[in-house]
C-alpha positions as CSV (number, residue, x, y, z in Angstrom):
1,M,25.9,-5.4,-17.0
2,S,25.0,-9.1,-17.0
3,I,21.5,-10.1,-15.9
4,L,22.9,-11.6,-12.7
5,G,24.6,-8.3,-11.9
6,R,21.4,-6.3,-12.5
7,I,19.4,-8.7,-10.3
8,K,22.0,-8.4,-7.6
9,D,21.7,-4.6,-7.6
10,L,18.0,-4.8,-7.6
11,V,17.6,-7.2,-4.7
12,S,20.4,-5.7,-2.6
13,A,18.6,-2.3,-2.5
14,N,17.3,-1.3,0.9
15,V,13.6,-1.2,0.2
16,N,12.6,0.4,3.5
17,S,15.1,3.2,3.2
18,M,14.3,3.7,-0.5
19,L,10.6,4.0,0.0
20,D,10.9,6.1,3.2
21,K,13.0,8.7,1.4
22,A,10.7,8.7,-1.6
23,E,8.5,11.7,-2.2
24,D,5.7,9.4,-3.4
25,P,6.4,5.9,-1.8
26,E,3.6,4.2,-3.6
27,K,4.8,5.5,-7.0
28,M,8.3,4.4,-6.2
29,A,7.1,0.9,-5.1
30,N,5.2,0.5,-8.4
31,E,8.3,1.5,-10.4
32,Y,10.5,-0.9,-8.4
33,L,7.9,-3.7,-8.9
34,R,7.9,-3.0,-12.6
35,Q,11.7,-3.4,-12.8
36,L,11.6,-6.6,-10.7
37,T,8.8,-8.0,-12.9
38,N,10.7,-7.3,-16.1
39,E,13.7,-9.0,-14.7
40,V,11.6,-12.0,-13.6
41,Y,10.5,-12.5,-17.2
42,E,14.0,-12.2,-18.5
43,V,15.4,-14.6,-15.9
44,R,12.8,-17.2,-16.6
45,T,13.6,-17.0,-20.3
46,S,17.3,-17.2,-19.5
47,V,16.8,-20.2,-17.2
48,A,14.9,-22.0,-19.9
49,A,17.6,-21.3,-22.5
50,A,20.4,-22.3,-20.0
51,M,18.7,-25.5,-19.1
52,A,18.2,-26.3,-22.8
53,D,22.0,-25.7,-23.4
54,E,22.8,-27.9,-20.4
55,T,20.7,-30.7,-21.9
56,K,22.5,-30.3,-25.3
57,L,25.9,-30.4,-23.6
58,E,25.0,-33.5,-21.6
59,Q,23.8,-35.2,-24.8
60,R,27.1,-34.3,-26.6
61,R,29.1,-35.5,-23.6
62,I,27.3,-38.8,-23.5
63,S,27.7,-39.2,-27.3
64,S,31.4,-38.4,-27.1
65,Q,31.8,-40.9,-24.2
66,N,30.0,-43.6,-26.2
67,E,32.4,-42.8,-29.1
68,V,35.4,-43.2,-26.8
69,D,34.1,-46.6,-25.8
70,Q,33.7,-47.5,-29.5
71,W,37.2,-46.5,-30.4
72,Q,38.5,-48.5,-27.4
73,M,36.7,-51.6,-28.7
74,K,38.0,-51.0,-32.3
75,A,41.6,-50.6,-31.0
76,E,41.2,-53.9,-29.1
77,A,39.8,-55.6,-32.2
78,A,42.6,-54.3,-34.4
79,L,45.2,-55.5,-31.9
80,R,43.6,-59.0,-31.7
81,A,43.8,-59.1,-35.5
82,G,47.5,-58.3,-35.2
83,D,47.2,-54.9,-36.8
84,E,49.1,-52.8,-34.4
85,E,49.1,-49.6,-36.6
86,L,45.3,-49.7,-36.9
87,A,45.0,-50.2,-33.2
88,K,47.2,-47.2,-32.6
89,A,45.1,-45.1,-35.0
90,A,41.9,-46.2,-33.1
91,L,43.6,-45.3,-29.8
92,A,44.5,-41.8,-31.2
93,R,40.9,-41.2,-32.1
94,K,39.9,-42.5,-28.7
95,V,42.2,-39.9,-27.0
96,Q,40.9,-37.1,-29.2
97,T,37.3,-38.0,-28.5
98,Q,38.0,-38.4,-24.8
99,K,39.4,-34.9,-24.6
100,L,36.3,-33.6,-26.4
101,A,34.1,-35.5,-23.9
102,E,36.0,-33.9,-21.0
103,Q,35.5,-30.5,-22.6
104,Y,31.7,-31.2,-22.9
105,L,31.7,-32.3,-19.2
106,S,33.4,-29.1,-18.1
107,Q,31.0,-27.0,-20.1
108,E,28.1,-29.0,-18.8
109,Q,29.2,-28.4,-15.2
110,A,29.7,-24.7,-15.8
111,Q,26.3,-24.5,-17.5
112,E,24.8,-26.4,-14.5
113,E,26.2,-23.7,-12.2
114,Q,24.8,-21.0,-14.4
115,V,21.4,-22.6,-14.3
116,A,21.6,-22.9,-10.5
117,A,22.7,-19.2,-10.2
118,L,19.8,-18.1,-12.5
119,Q,17.3,-20.2,-10.5
120,D,18.6,-18.6,-7.2
121,A,18.2,-15.2,-8.8
122,L,14.7,-16.0,-9.8
123,V,13.8,-17.1,-6.3
124,N,15.4,-13.9,-4.9
125,L,13.4,-11.8,-7.4
126,E,10.1,-13.5,-6.6
127,T,10.8,-13.1,-2.8
128,R,11.7,-9.4,-3.3
129,I,8.5,-8.9,-5.3
130,A,6.4,-10.4,-2.5
131,E,8.2,-8.2,0.0
132,V,7.7,-5.0,-2.0
133,K,4.0,-5.9,-2.6
134,A,3.5,-6.3,1.1
135,K,5.3,-3.0,1.7
136,K,3.2,-1.3,-0.9
137,E,0.0,-2.6,0.8
138,L,1.3,-1.3,4.1
139,I,2.0,2.1,2.5
140,I,-1.6,2.2,1.0
141,A,-3.1,1.2,4.3
142,K,-1.1,4.0,6.1
143,K,-2.2,6.5,3.4
144,N,-5.8,5.5,3.8
145,R,-5.6,5.6,7.6
146,A,-4.0,9.1,7.3
147,A,-6.8,10.2,5.0
148,T,-9.4,8.8,7.4
149,Q,-7.7,10.6,10.3
150,E,-7.7,13.9,8.4
151,A,-11.4,13.5,7.6
152,L,-12.2,12.8,11.2
153,Q,-10.2,15.9,12.3
154,R,-12.0,18.0,9.7
155,T,-15.3,16.6,11.0
156,A,-14.3,17.2,14.6
157,A,-13.3,20.8,13.7
158,S,-16.6,21.2,11.8
159,M,-18.6,19.9,14.8
160,G,-16.6,22.3,17.0
161,R,-17.7,25.2,14.9
162,I,-21.3,24.0,15.0
163,T,-21.1,23.7,18.8
164,A,-19.9,27.3,19.0
165,I,-22.8,28.4,16.9
166,D,-25.2,26.4,19.0
167,K,-23.8,28.1,22.1
168,L,-24.4,31.5,20.5
169,D,-27.9,30.5,19.7
170,Q,-28.5,29.3,23.2
171,L,-27.1,32.6,24.6
172,E,-29.4,34.6,22.2
173,E,-32.3,32.5,23.3
174,K,-31.6,33.2,26.9
175,V,-31.3,36.9,26.2
176,D,-34.6,36.8,24.3
177,D,-36.2,35.0,27.3
178,R,-35.0,37.7,29.7
179,L,-36.2,40.5,27.4
180,A,-39.6,38.7,27.1
181,K,-39.9,38.4,30.9
182,A,-38.9,42.0,31.5
183,D,-41.4,43.1,28.9
184,A,-44.1,40.9,30.6
185,M,-43.2,42.4,34.0
186,A,-43.4,45.9,32.6
187,K,-46.8,45.1,31.1
188,L,-48.0,43.7,34.4
189,E,-46.8,46.7,36.3
190,Q,-48.4,49.0,33.8
191,G,-51.7,47.0,34.0
192,S,-51.7,47.2,37.8
193,L,-51.1,50.9,37.8
194,E,-53.9,51.5,35.3
195,S,-56.2,49.3,37.3
196,K,-55.5,51.4,40.5
197,F,-56.3,54.6,38.6
198,R,-59.5,53.1,37.3
199,D,-60.4,52.1,40.8
200,L,-59.6,55.5,42.1
201,E,-61.7,57.1,39.4
202,K,-64.5,54.7,40.2
203,D,-64.3,55.6,43.9
204,Q,-64.4,59.3,43.1
205,E,-67.4,58.9,40.9
206,I,-69.2,56.9,43.6
207,D,-68.3,59.6,46.2
208,S,-69.7,62.3,44.0
209,E,-72.9,60.4,43.5
210,L,-73.2,59.9,47.3
211,A,-72.6,63.6,48.0
212,E,-75.3,64.5,45.4
213,L,-77.7,62.1,47.0
214,K,-77.1,63.5,50.5
215,R,-77.6,67.0,49.1
216,R,-81.0,66.1,47.6
217,M,-82.2,64.5,50.8
218,G,-81.0,67.4,52.8
219,M,-78.6,65.4,54.7
220,S,-75.5,67.3,53.7
């Protein structure tokens, strides 16, 4: 396949569809860019060679046209000198050289079209490279955004788990508080009961002492 045919196939590809269907779009974009870049180098080399050939053809055409003019002048000189045969020979060389000049002109024009086609291909390649690079940057940005979103989701999930643990801790703390209060109340109630018994024992002791005193004083 000619270089222009390869370039046509490369730049006519649907980049969006190609990358969207790729398993690894970034890798696919890099491979496509590699192919485009290789073609750019080859096209630039071809453009330079074609332009050089066009310059050579132009120089040969000009040289042939100058030779045509010279044979014309020689034919005129021979005719003025009365040498009709020499004039005819000069005119024969003129015709031959004129045909050669026309061939050079035709080749030069074809080469000029070839150079223009290669230059257009180069522009198309460079434009496509810029498009693919922009698409690649977009793919990378989307990938980074997706990674960031996944990280945020993992963080949110982790925070949710921490919150659940915190709620369990709070519930446990509330239960501990209730147990502590119940224990305190029990202790208070127990202390109050013991105090009543101590008061009762104290009253009984005092009553006993009072009875003993009355007995001694003969008041009982």
